[in-house]
DSSP file (Angstrom, degrees, kcal/mol; ACC not computed):
  #  RESIDUE AA STRUCTURE BP1 BP2  ACC     N-H-->O    O-->H-N    N-H-->O    O-->H-N    TCO  KAPPA ALPHA  PHI   PSI    X-CA   Y-CA   Z-CA
    1    1 A M              0   0    0      0, 0.0     2,-0.1     0, 0.0     3,-0.1   0.000 360.0 360.0 360.0 135.3  166.1 -114.2  178.3
    2    2 A A        -     0   0    0      1,-0.1     2,-0.1     2,-0.1     5,-0.1  -0.354 360.0 -99.4 -75.3 153.2  165.2 -110.5  178.4
    3    3 A R    >>  -     0   0    0      1,-0.1     3,-1.6    -2,-0.1     4,-0.6  -0.411  31.5-119.3 -68.0 148.1  166.6 -108.0  175.9
    4    4 A K  H >> S+     0   0    0      1,-0.3     3,-0.7     2,-0.2     4,-0.5   0.839 113.1  55.8 -60.3 -33.8  169.5 -106.0  177.3
    5    5 A D  H 34 S+     0   0    0      1,-0.2    -1,-0.3     2,-0.1     7,-0.1   0.635 110.3  46.8 -76.1 -10.6  167.7 -102.7  176.9
    6    6 A R  H X4 S+     0   0    0     -3,-1.6     3,-0.5     1,-0.1    -1,-0.2   0.441  88.0  86.6-105.5  -1.9  164.8 -104.0  179.1
    7    7 A V  H << S+     0   0    0     -3,-0.7     2,-0.6    -4,-0.6     3,-0.2   0.931 100.1  27.8 -66.0 -45.8  166.9 -105.5  181.9
    8    8 A D  T >X  +     0   0    0     -4,-0.5     4,-1.3     1,-0.2     3,-0.6  -0.710  65.1 160.7-121.1  80.3  167.2 -102.4  183.9
    9    9 A R  H <> S+     0   0    0     -2,-0.6     4,-3.3    -3,-0.5    -1,-0.2   0.792  72.5  65.7 -69.8 -27.7  164.1 -100.2  183.2
   10   10 A S  H 34 S+     0   0    0      1,-0.2    -1,-0.2     2,-0.2     4,-0.1   0.832 102.9  47.9 -66.4 -28.1  164.6  -98.2  186.4
   11   11 A H  H <4 S+     0   0    0     -3,-0.6    -1,-0.2     1,-0.1    -2,-0.2   0.920 125.3  26.8 -76.4 -43.3  167.8  -96.8  185.0
   12   12 A F  H  < S-     0   0    0     -4,-1.3    -2,-0.2     1,-0.1    -3,-0.2   0.664 107.0-127.7 -94.6 -17.0  166.5  -95.8  181.6
   13   13 A G     <  -     0   0    0     -4,-3.3    -1,-0.1    -5,-0.2    -2,-0.1  -0.044  22.7 -90.5  85.9 163.8  162.8  -95.3  182.5
   14   14 A V  S    S+     0   0    0     -4,-0.1     2,-0.2     3,-0.0    -1,-0.1   0.876 105.3  30.2 -81.9 -38.5  159.8  -96.8  180.9
   15   15 A T  S    S-     0   0    0      2,-0.1     0, 0.0     1,-0.0     0, 0.0  -0.603  74.4-123.5-114.5 176.0  159.3  -94.0  178.3
   16   16 A R        +     0   0    0     -2,-0.2     2,-0.3     2,-0.1    -3,-0.0   0.155  63.4 133.2-103.2  16.4  161.5  -91.6  176.4
   17   17 A V        -     0   0    0      1,-0.1    -2,-0.1     0, 0.0     2,-0.1  -0.522  60.8-117.6 -70.7 130.7  159.6  -88.5  177.6
   18   18 A E        -     0   0    0     -2,-0.3     2,-0.4     1,-0.1    -1,-0.1  -0.413  22.7-125.7 -72.2 144.3  162.0  -86.0  178.8
   19   19 A E        -     0   0    0     -2,-0.1     2,-0.4     1,-0.0    -1,-0.1  -0.710  21.7-117.4 -89.5 137.3  161.9  -85.0  182.5
   20   20 A K        -     0   0    0     -2,-0.4     2,-0.1     1,-0.1    -1,-0.0  -0.626  35.3-129.3 -75.3 125.8  161.6  -81.3  183.3
   21   21 A R        -     0   0    0     -2,-0.4     2,-0.7     1,-0.1    -1,-0.1  -0.350  23.8 -97.9 -76.2 153.9  164.7  -80.2  185.2
   22   22 A N    >   -     0   0    0      1,-0.2     3,-1.0    -2,-0.1    -1,-0.1  -0.614  32.9-162.1 -71.9 114.4  164.6  -78.4  188.5
   23   23 A I  T 3  S+     0   0    0     -2,-0.7    -1,-0.2     1,-0.2     4,-0.1   0.573  80.3  71.5 -80.4  -6.9  165.1  -74.8  187.5
   24   24 A T  T >  S+     0   0    0      2,-0.1     3,-1.7    -3,-0.0    -1,-0.2   0.672  71.8 106.0 -80.8 -14.8  166.1  -73.7  191.0
   25   25 A T  T <  S+     0   0    0     -3,-1.0     3,-0.1     1,-0.3    -4,-0.0  -0.458  87.7  16.6 -66.2 129.7  169.4  -75.4  190.7
   26   26 A G  T 3  S+     0   0    0     -2,-0.2     2,-0.7     1,-0.2    -1,-0.3   0.248 101.1 104.6  93.0 -13.7  172.1  -72.9  190.2
   27   27 A R    <   -     0   0    0     -3,-1.7     2,-0.4    -4,-0.1    -1,-0.2  -0.891  51.8-172.1-101.5 117.2  170.0  -69.9  191.4
   28   28 A S        -     0   0    0     -2,-0.7    -3,-0.0    -3,-0.1    -4,-0.0  -0.893  17.7-153.5-112.9 141.0  171.0  -68.8  194.8
   29   29 A T        -     0   0    0     -2,-0.4     2,-0.6     2,-0.0    -2,-0.0  -0.946  26.0-129.5-106.8 114.7  169.2  -66.3  197.0
   30   30 A P        +     0   0    0      0, 0.0     2,-0.5     0, 0.0    -2,-0.0  -0.522  35.9 170.6 -71.3 114.1  171.7  -64.8  199.4
   31   31 A I        -     0   0    0     -2,-0.6     2,-0.5     2,-0.0    -2,-0.0  -0.991  18.5-155.0-124.3 124.1  170.3  -65.0  202.9
   32   32 A R        -     0   0    0     -2,-0.5     2,-0.4     0, 0.0     0, 0.0  -0.869  13.5-174.7-102.0 129.2  172.4  -64.2  205.9
   33   33 A F        -     0   0    0     -2,-0.5     2,-0.1     4,-0.0    -2,-0.0  -0.923  20.9-129.8-119.5 144.9  171.5  -65.7  209.2
   34   34 A T     >  -     0   0    0     -2,-0.4     4,-2.1     1,-0.1     5,-0.2  -0.404  36.8-103.7 -77.1 168.3  172.9  -65.1  212.6
   35   35 A A  H  > S+     0   0    0      1,-0.2     4,-2.1     2,-0.2     5,-0.1   0.893 124.2  52.3 -61.1 -38.7  173.9  -68.2  214.7
   36   36 A E  H  > S+     0   0    0      1,-0.2     4,-2.5     2,-0.2    -1,-0.2   0.901 108.2  50.4 -65.3 -40.5  170.8  -67.7  216.8
   37   37 A E  H  > S+     0   0    0      2,-0.2     4,-2.3     1,-0.2    -1,-0.2   0.880 109.4  50.8 -65.4 -37.8  168.6  -67.6  213.7
   38   38 A I  H  X S+     0   0    0     -4,-2.1     4,-2.2     2,-0.2    -1,-0.2   0.910 110.6  49.4 -65.1 -41.7  170.1  -70.8  212.3
   39   39 A D  H  X S+     0   0    0     -4,-2.1     4,-2.2     2,-0.2    -2,-0.2   0.912 111.3  49.4 -63.6 -42.0  169.5  -72.5  215.7
   40   40 A Q  H  X S+     0   0    0     -4,-2.5     4,-2.2     1,-0.2    -2,-0.2   0.894 110.7  49.9 -65.5 -38.9  165.9  -71.3  215.7
   41   41 A L  H  X S+     0   0    0     -4,-2.3     4,-2.4     2,-0.2    -1,-0.2   0.887 109.2  52.2 -65.6 -38.7  165.4  -72.6  212.1
   42   42 A D  H  X S+     0   0    0     -4,-2.2     4,-2.3     2,-0.2    -2,-0.2   0.906 109.3  49.5 -61.5 -42.5  166.8  -75.9  213.1
   43   43 A L  H  X S+     0   0    0     -4,-2.2     4,-2.3     2,-0.2    -2,-0.2   0.898 110.8  50.0 -64.2 -40.2  164.4  -76.1  216.0
   44   44 A L  H  X S+     0   0    0     -4,-2.2     4,-2.2     2,-0.2    -2,-0.2   0.900 109.9  50.7 -65.9 -39.7  161.5  -75.3  213.7
   45   45 A V  H  X S+     0   0    0     -4,-2.4     4,-2.6     1,-0.2    -2,-0.2   0.915 110.3  50.0 -61.7 -43.4  162.6  -77.9  211.2
   46   46 A E  H  X S+     0   0    0     -4,-2.3     4,-1.9     2,-0.2    -2,-0.2   0.911 110.1  49.8 -62.4 -42.8  162.8  -80.5  214.0
   47   47 A K  H  X S+     0   0    0     -4,-2.3     4,-1.2     1,-0.2    -1,-0.2   0.902 113.8  45.1 -63.2 -41.8  159.3  -79.6  215.3
   48   48 A I  H  X S+     0   0    0     -4,-2.2     4,-1.8     1,-0.2    -1,-0.2   0.889 109.8  55.5 -67.9 -39.5  157.8  -79.9  211.8
   49   49 A Q  H  < S+     0   0    0     -4,-2.6    -2,-0.2     1,-0.2    -1,-0.2   0.866 105.0  53.3 -62.0 -36.3  159.7  -83.2  211.1
   50   50 A K  H  < S+     0   0    0     -4,-1.9    -1,-0.2     1,-0.2    -2,-0.2   0.846 107.9  51.2 -65.3 -34.1  158.1  -84.7  214.3
   51   51 A K  H  < S+     0   0    0     -4,-1.2    -2,-0.2     1,-0.3    -1,-0.2   0.856 125.9  23.9 -73.4 -35.4  154.6  -83.8  213.0
   52   52 A I    ><  +     0   0    0     -4,-1.8     3,-1.4     3,-0.1    -1,-0.3  -0.650  68.6 165.0-130.0  76.9  155.2  -85.4  209.6
   53   53 A P  T 3  S+     0   0    0      0, 0.0    -1,-0.1     0, 0.0    -3,-0.1   0.691  70.2  68.1 -69.0 -17.7  157.9  -88.1  210.0
   54   54 A Q  T 3  S+     0   0    0      2,-0.1     2,-0.4    -5,-0.0    -5,-0.1   0.615  96.3  62.9 -77.4  -9.7  157.1  -89.7  206.6
   55   55 A K  S <  S-     0   0    0     -3,-1.4     2,-0.6    -6,-0.2    -3,-0.1  -0.941  86.5-122.0-119.5 137.1  158.4  -86.7  204.7
   56   56 A K        -     0   0    0     -2,-0.4     2,-0.5     1,-0.0    -2,-0.1  -0.664  30.3-160.3 -77.8 119.8  162.0  -85.3  204.8
   57   57 A I        -     0   0    0     -2,-0.6     2,-0.3   -12,-0.1    -8,-0.1  -0.882  11.4-179.3-105.7 130.9  161.9  -81.7  206.0
   58   58 A S     >  -     0   0    0     -2,-0.5     4,-1.9     1,-0.1     5,-0.1  -0.758  42.1-106.1-121.0 169.6  164.8  -79.4  205.2
   59   59 A K  H  > S+     0   0    0     -2,-0.3     4,-2.5     1,-0.2     5,-0.2   0.909 120.5  52.9 -61.5 -41.6  165.5  -75.8  206.0
   60   60 A S  H  > S+     0   0    0      1,-0.2     4,-2.6     2,-0.2    -1,-0.2   0.867 106.1  53.1 -65.8 -35.0  164.8  -74.8  202.4
   61   61 A K  H  > S+     0   0    0      2,-0.2     4,-2.4     1,-0.2    -1,-0.2   0.908 110.1  48.3 -64.6 -40.1  161.4  -76.5  202.4
   62   62 A V  H  X S+     0   0    0     -4,-1.9     4,-1.8     2,-0.2    -2,-0.2   0.933 113.4  46.7 -65.0 -45.1  160.4  -74.6  205.6
   63   63 A L  H  X S+     0   0    0     -4,-2.5     4,-0.7     1,-0.2    -2,-0.2   0.894 113.7  48.1 -65.0 -40.1  161.5  -71.3  204.1
   64   64 A R  H >< S+     0   0    0     -4,-2.6     3,-0.7     1,-0.2     4,-0.4   0.884 110.5  51.7 -65.9 -37.8  159.8  -72.0  200.8
   65   65 A A  H >< S+     0   0    0     -4,-2.4     3,-1.3     1,-0.2     4,-0.2   0.847 101.0  62.5 -66.8 -33.5  156.6  -73.0  202.6
   66   66 A S  H >< S+     0   0    0     -4,-1.8     3,-1.2     1,-0.3    -1,-0.2   0.754  90.5  68.1 -65.9 -22.7  156.6  -69.8  204.6
   67   67 A V  T << S+     0   0    0     -3,-0.7    -1,-0.3    -4,-0.7    -2,-0.2   0.813  97.7  52.9 -63.0 -30.1  156.3  -67.8  201.3
   68   68 A Y  T <  S+     0   0    0     -3,-1.3     2,-1.6    -4,-0.4    -1,-0.2   0.403  77.9  99.6 -91.7   2.8  152.8  -69.1  200.9
   69   69 A L    <   +     0   0    0     -3,-1.2    -1,-0.1    -4,-0.2    -3,-0.0  -0.634  44.3 139.2 -86.3  81.8  151.5  -68.1  204.4
   70   70 A Q        +     0   0    0     -2,-1.6    -1,-0.2     4,-0.1     2,-0.1   0.248  19.9 116.5-117.2  13.2  149.8  -65.0  203.1
   71   71 A D  S  > S-     0   0    0     -3,-0.1     4,-2.3     1,-0.1     3,-0.3  -0.448  78.0-105.2 -78.6 162.5  146.5  -64.7  204.9
   72   72 A D  H  > S+     0   0    0      1,-0.2     4,-2.3     2,-0.2     5,-0.2   0.835 117.5  53.2 -58.0 -38.5  146.0  -61.7  207.2
   73   73 A K  H  > S+     0   0    0      2,-0.2     4,-1.9     1,-0.2    -1,-0.2   0.924 111.2  45.6 -63.8 -44.4  146.4  -63.6  210.5
   74   74 A R  H  > S+     0   0    0     -3,-0.3     4,-2.4     2,-0.2    -2,-0.2   0.888 111.7  52.4 -66.9 -39.0  149.8  -65.1  209.4
   75   75 A I  H  X S+     0   0    0     -4,-2.3     4,-2.6     2,-0.2    -1,-0.2   0.910 108.1  51.3 -64.6 -40.3  151.0  -61.7  208.1
   76   76 A A  H  X S+     0   0    0     -4,-2.3     4,-2.2     1,-0.2    -1,-0.2   0.907 110.7  49.1 -61.7 -41.4  150.1  -60.1  211.5
   77   77 A E  H  X S+     0   0    0     -4,-1.9     4,-2.2     2,-0.2    -2,-0.2   0.883 111.0  49.5 -65.1 -38.5  152.1  -62.8  213.2
   78   78 A L  H  X S+     0   0    0     -4,-2.4     4,-2.4     2,-0.2    -2,-0.2   0.897 110.2  50.6 -66.8 -40.5  155.1  -62.3  210.9
   79   79 A I  H  X S+     0   0    0     -4,-2.6     4,-2.4     2,-0.2    -2,-0.2   0.922 110.9  49.2 -61.6 -44.0  155.0  -58.5  211.5
   80   80 A K  H  X S+     0   0    0     -4,-2.2     4,-2.0     1,-0.2    -2,-0.2   0.912 111.9  48.5 -62.3 -42.8  154.9  -59.0  215.2
   81   81 A S  H  X S+     0   0    0     -4,-2.2     4,-2.5     2,-0.2     5,-0.4   0.874 110.5  51.5 -67.0 -36.2  157.9  -61.4  215.0
   82   82 A I  H  X S+     0   0    0     -4,-2.4     4,-1.8     1,-0.2    -2,-0.2   0.933 111.5  47.2 -64.5 -45.1  159.8  -59.0  212.8
   83   83 A K  H  < S+     0   0    0     -4,-2.4    -2,-0.2     1,-0.2    -1,-0.2   0.865 119.9  38.7 -63.4 -37.1  159.2  -56.2  215.3
   84   84 A E  H  < S+     0   0    0     -4,-2.0    -2,-0.2    -5,-0.2    -1,-0.2   0.812 128.5  25.0 -84.9 -32.0  160.2  -58.3  218.3
   85   85 A N  H  <        0   0    0     -4,-2.5    -3,-0.2    -5,-0.2    -2,-0.2   0.648 360.0 360.0-113.6 -17.6  163.1  -60.4  216.9
   86   86 A V     <        0   0    0     -4,-1.8    -3,-0.1    -5,-0.4    -4,-0.1   0.435 360.0 360.0-112.1 360.0  164.8  -58.5  214.1
């Protein structure tokens, strides 16, 4: 018979190493979207989700990923989109 502390390792974990907490919890960045912008973001999330169905894609993941699109071609596309849509 197994020891009680070893019965459910998934609950307690294998080691006692502390897990680093997500530091973004509790920090909110106020972003205001129009209804049309929310719809467009939903469409973008759906398109990305279809390309990689094995990973859960959320609006926040798409917005966080967009921060790293910093090459000159992407910046030019963002500037064009800002001028046309905002």
